[in-house]
N, C-alpha and C positions, 0 to 999 in steps of 0.2 A: 838247468831248469829255467823255464820262462817266468815272467812276472806274475801271471795269473796262477800258476801252480804254486809258486812260493807264497802268494797271498792266501790261497785256500789252505795250504799247509799250516801257515801261521795262525789262521783263524781257527782251525781244528785244534791245534795245540792250546790256544787260549781257552777254547771251550772245555777241553779236557781238564785244564787247570782250574777253571771256574767251577765245574761240576765236582771235581775232587775236593776242593776246599769247602764248598757248600755242603756236600755230603758228609765230610768229616765233621764239620761243625754241628750239623743236625744230629748225626749219630752220637757224637760225644755229648751233646746236650741231653739227648734221651738216655744215654747210658749212665751219666754221672749226676743227673738231677732227677727228682721225682716227677718231672713234667709229664712224661708219657704215662706214668702210673696213674696220675690224677686224671689225665684226659681219658684214658681207657676206663677208669672207674666211673667217670661221669657219663660216659656213653653206655655203660652197663655191660661191658665186656671184661669185668675184673677176673674172670676165670682164666684168661690168657696171660695174666701178669707174670706167672711163673715161667712162661715160655719165652718171654721177651728177650732174655739174655741169649737164647739160642739163635736169635735173629740179629740182635743189635751188635754183639761183639764181632761176628763175621762181617757185618756191614761196615762197622768201623774200620776193621782191618782192610777190607776191600777199598774203601775210600782213601785211606792213608796210602796204600800202595798205588792207587790211581794218581794221587797228588804227587807222590815221589816220581812216578814214571813220567808225568807231564813236565815236571821240573827238569828231569834228566833230558828229555827230548828238547826242551827249550835251551838248555845249556849246550847241547850238541849242535843245535841250529845256530846259536849265537857264536860258537867258537869257530865255525867254518866260514 
């Protein structure tokens, strides 16, 4: 692999890790604190509060898996 390809691959893996950690933090914050419930109530959309778990828990799972996958790719790159 040439230097440009390695640099682009590293940058992509770093972005995946950054988005995974950020998404996990936001989804966990919204799942485990009433922050989103208060925000949705202030906006006037309190009717959807009952459905938030159907979106937030799969999103949390997705971002945890994305973070794990990015970390796995990073360890594979660093071990070679």
